[in-house]
C-alpha positions as CSV (number, residue, x, y, z in Angstrom):
1,X,102.0,-126.7,30.0
2,X,98.6,-128.1,31.0
3,X,96.0,-128.1,28.3
4,X,92.9,-126.1,29.3
5,X,89.5,-127.5,28.4
6,X,86.3,-125.7,27.8
7,X,83.2,-125.8,29.9
8,X,81.4,-128.3,27.8
9,X,84.4,-130.7,27.9
10,X,84.6,-130.4,31.7
11,X,80.8,-131.1,32.0
12,X,81.1,-134.0,29.7
13,X,83.9,-135.7,31.5
14,X,81.8,-135.8,34.7
15,X,79.6,-138.4,32.9
16,X,82.6,-140.8,32.6
17,X,84.1,-142.9,35.3
18,X,87.8,-142.6,34.4
19,X,88.7,-145.7,36.5
20,X,86.2,-147.8,34.6
21,X,86.5,-149.6,31.2
22,X,83.3,-149.6,29.1
23,X,82.1,-151.9,26.4
24,X,82.0,-150.3,23.0
25,X,78.1,-150.2,23.2
26,X,78.3,-148.4,26.5
27,X,80.8,-145.9,25.2
28,X,78.7,-145.1,22.2
29,X,75.7,-144.4,24.4
30,X,77.7,-142.1,26.6
31,X,79.1,-140.2,23.6
32,X,75.6,-139.6,22.3
33,X,74.8,-137.8,25.6
34,X,78.0,-135.6,25.9
35,X,78.5,-134.0,22.6
36,X,80.9,-131.0,23.2
37,X,80.9,-129.4,19.7
38,X,78.3,-127.4,17.7
39,X,79.2,-129.4,14.6
40,X,78.6,-133.1,13.9
41,X,81.8,-134.6,15.3
42,X,83.4,-137.9,14.2
43,X,83.5,-140.9,16.5
44,X,87.2,-141.7,16.9
45,X,89.0,-144.8,18.0
46,X,92.5,-144.5,19.6
47,X,94.6,-147.6,20.1
48,X,98.0,-148.4,21.6
49,X,99.4,-151.6,20.1
50,X,102.0,-153.9,21.7
51,X,104.0,-154.1,18.5
52,X,107.8,-154.0,18.4
53,X,108.6,-150.9,16.5
54,X,112.1,-152.2,15.7
55,X,110.6,-155.0,13.5
56,X,109.2,-153.7,10.2
57,X,107.1,-156.9,9.8
58,X,105.1,-155.7,12.9
59,X,104.0,-152.5,11.3
60,X,100.2,-152.9,11.1
61,X,98.6,-151.5,7.9
62,X,95.4,-152.5,6.1
63,X,92.0,-151.3,4.9
64,X,88.4,-152.0,5.8
65,X,85.1,-151.0,4.3
66,X,82.9,-149.6,7.0
67,X,79.4,-150.9,6.2
68,X,77.6,-147.7,7.2
69,X,80.2,-145.4,5.6
70,X,82.3,-142.7,7.3
71,X,79.9,-139.7,7.0
72,X,82.6,-137.9,5.1
73,X,82.9,-137.4,1.3
74,X,86.4,-138.2,0.3
75,X,88.2,-136.5,-2.5
76,X,89.9,-139.0,-4.7
77,X,92.8,-138.5,-7.1
78,X,93.1,-141.2,-9.8
79,X,96.5,-141.5,-11.5
80,X,95.4,-143.3,-14.7
81,X,96.2,-143.5,-18.4
82,X,93.9,-142.5,-21.2
83,X,92.1,-145.9,-21.3
84,X,91.0,-145.7,-17.7
85,X,90.0,-142.0,-17.5
86,X,86.3,-142.7,-18.5
87,X,85.9,-145.5,-15.9
88,X,87.5,-143.3,-13.2
89,X,85.2,-140.4,-14.0
90,X,82.1,-142.5,-14.0
91,X,83.0,-144.1,-10.7
92,X,83.3,-140.7,-9.1
93,X,87.0,-139.7,-9.0
94,X,87.4,-136.0,-8.2
95,X,90.7,-135.5,-10.0
96,X,91.9,-137.6,-12.9
97,X,95.1,-137.7,-15.0
98,X,98.7,-138.7,-15.1
99,X,101.5,-136.3,-16.2
100,X,99.3,-133.2,-15.4
101,X,98.5,-134.5,-11.9
102,X,102.1,-135.5,-11.2
103,X,103.2,-132.0,-12.1
104,X,100.5,-130.5,-9.9
105,X,101.6,-132.5,-6.9
106,X,105.2,-131.7,-7.5
107,X,104.2,-128.0,-7.2
108,X,102.8,-128.6,-3.8
109,X,99.1,-129.4,-4.5
110,X,97.6,-131.9,-2.1
111,X,93.9,-131.2,-2.3
112,X,92.7,-134.8,-2.0
113,X,92.2,-137.5,0.6
114,X,93.2,-140.6,-1.3
115,X,95.3,-141.3,-4.4
116,X,94.8,-144.4,-6.4
117,X,96.7,-145.7,-9.4
118,X,96.8,-148.5,-11.9
119,X,99.8,-150.9,-11.9
120,X,101.1,-149.7,-15.3
121,X,101.4,-146.0,-14.3
122,X,103.3,-146.6,-11.0
123,X,106.7,-146.1,-12.7
124,X,105.4,-142.8,-14.1
125,X,104.4,-141.4,-10.7
126,X,107.6,-142.5,-8.9
127,X,108.8,-138.9,-8.8
128,X,106.0,-138.0,-6.3
129,X,106.7,-141.0,-4.0
130,X,108.7,-138.9,-1.6
131,X,106.0,-136.2,-1.4
132,X,103.1,-138.5,-1.1
133,X,104.8,-141.2,0.9
134,X,105.6,-138.9,3.8
135,X,101.9,-138.1,4.1
136,X,100.6,-141.6,3.7
137,X,99.1,-140.8,0.3
138,X,101.3,-142.8,-2.1
139,X,99.3,-145.5,-3.9
140,X,100.2,-148.9,-2.4
141,X,99.0,-152.3,-3.5
142,X,99.1,-153.5,0.2
143,X,96.2,-151.2,1.0
144,X,94.3,-151.6,-2.2
145,X,95.1,-148.2,-3.8
146,X,97.0,-149.8,-6.7
147,X,94.5,-151.7,-8.7
148,X,93.6,-152.6,-12.3
149,X,89.9,-152.3,-11.5
150,X,89.7,-148.5,-11.2
151,X,86.0,-148.2,-11.0
152,X,85.6,-150.8,-8.2
153,X,88.4,-149.2,-6.1
154,X,87.0,-145.7,-6.4
155,X,83.5,-146.9,-5.5
156,X,84.8,-148.8,-2.4
157,X,86.5,-145.7,-1.0
158,X,83.5,-143.5,-1.8
159,X,81.3,-145.9,0.1
160,X,83.4,-146.1,3.3
161,X,86.6,-147.9,2.7
162,X,89.3,-146.6,5.1
163,X,93.0,-147.3,5.7
164,X,94.4,-147.8,9.1
165,X,98.0,-148.2,10.1
166,X,100.2,-148.0,13.1
167,X,102.2,-144.8,13.6
168,X,105.8,-144.4,14.9
169,X,104.6,-144.9,18.5
170,X,102.5,-148.0,17.8
171,X,99.3,-146.1,17.8
172,X,96.3,-146.3,15.5
173,X,93.8,-143.4,15.3
174,X,90.8,-143.6,13.0
175,X,87.2,-142.3,12.7
176,X,84.4,-144.9,12.4
177,X,81.6,-142.5,11.5
178,X,79.7,-139.4,12.7
179,X,78.1,-138.9,16.1
180,X,74.8,-138.4,14.3
181,X,74.9,-142.0,13.1
182,X,72.6,-144.3,15.1
183,X,74.1,-146.3,17.9
184,X,73.5,-149.5,15.9
185,X,75.3,-148.1,12.8
186,X,78.3,-146.9,14.9
187,X,78.6,-150.3,16.5
188,X,78.4,-152.1,13.2
189,X,81.2,-149.9,11.9
190,X,83.3,-150.4,15.0
191,X,83.0,-154.2,14.9
192,X,84.0,-154.3,11.2
193,X,87.1,-152.3,12.0
194,X,87.9,-154.3,15.1
195,X,87.7,-157.6,13.2
196,X,89.8,-156.2,10.4
197,X,92.4,-155.1,12.9
198,X,92.6,-158.5,14.7
199,X,92.9,-160.2,11.3
200,X,96.2,-158.5,10.6
201,X,97.8,-159.2,13.9
202,X,101.5,-159.7,13.2
203,X,102.5,-163.4,13.4
204,X,105.7,-162.6,15.1
205,X,104.1,-160.5,17.9
206,X,104.8,-161.8,21.4
207,X,102.5,-160.6,24.1
208,X,99.5,-158.4,24.1
209,X,98.3,-157.1,20.7
210,X,96.0,-154.2,21.8
211,X,97.4,-152.7,25.0
212,X,94.8,-150.0,25.3
213,X,91.8,-148.6,23.5
214,X,89.7,-145.4,23.8
215,X,86.7,-144.0,22.1
216,X,85.9,-140.3,21.8
217,X,84.1,-137.8,19.7
218,X,86.1,-134.9,18.1
219,X,87.4,-132.6,20.8
220,X,85.7,-134.7,23.5
221,X,87.0,-136.8,26.4
222,X,88.2,-140.3,25.8
223,X,86.4,-143.3,27.1
224,X,88.5,-146.4,28.0
225,X,87.2,-149.5,26.3
226,X,86.9,-153.1,27.4
227,X,87.3,-155.3,24.3
228,X,87.5,-158.6,26.2
229,X,83.9,-159.7,25.4
230,X,84.0,-159.0,21.7
231,X,83.8,-162.1,19.5
């Protein structure tokens, strides 16, 4: 069934040459002109990677701190023991605890965006691994959500640290800020993400790493990107 688009979307897509690839700077400028929502939408990046999905070592997963933030206030759950509760609270964690939070999650509560934990409590939260893991929310040392420095970890995510990872189809989909950000700020965030992505290119990958890239605003048309001139 063909998806029907609204009038604003159809007007916006007229501003894009679908046969052309645009530089990230050009794409951001266009997005500023063709907002299709009444709310302040996110600026999204959609990538198709040339990874071999049959090889676990080619799963791409990492984090990056966007210098201009995300424009979104994240709700953070801190799985910590008594000695770290004060530091977590002062750093801005929204939900703090251990057994009480584990019990709450086991009952189906998922009212947070990111869960962090200290190394020593990981065995105690193992029972929620299946629930959180399937949603990409389980604390993981590989992406910096398991840390002894609770305050620093919480502060980084509050300031704009995001996780990115390839999905089951080899795609990556992230937001790099709000459309209300200045063009310069959006570009700075994009470059920081792009360089973080290229830094974790799998060493066993043969062929093209980034097969396609598009930029869009929430509910808006995608703009094909030309990444060849980025250094």
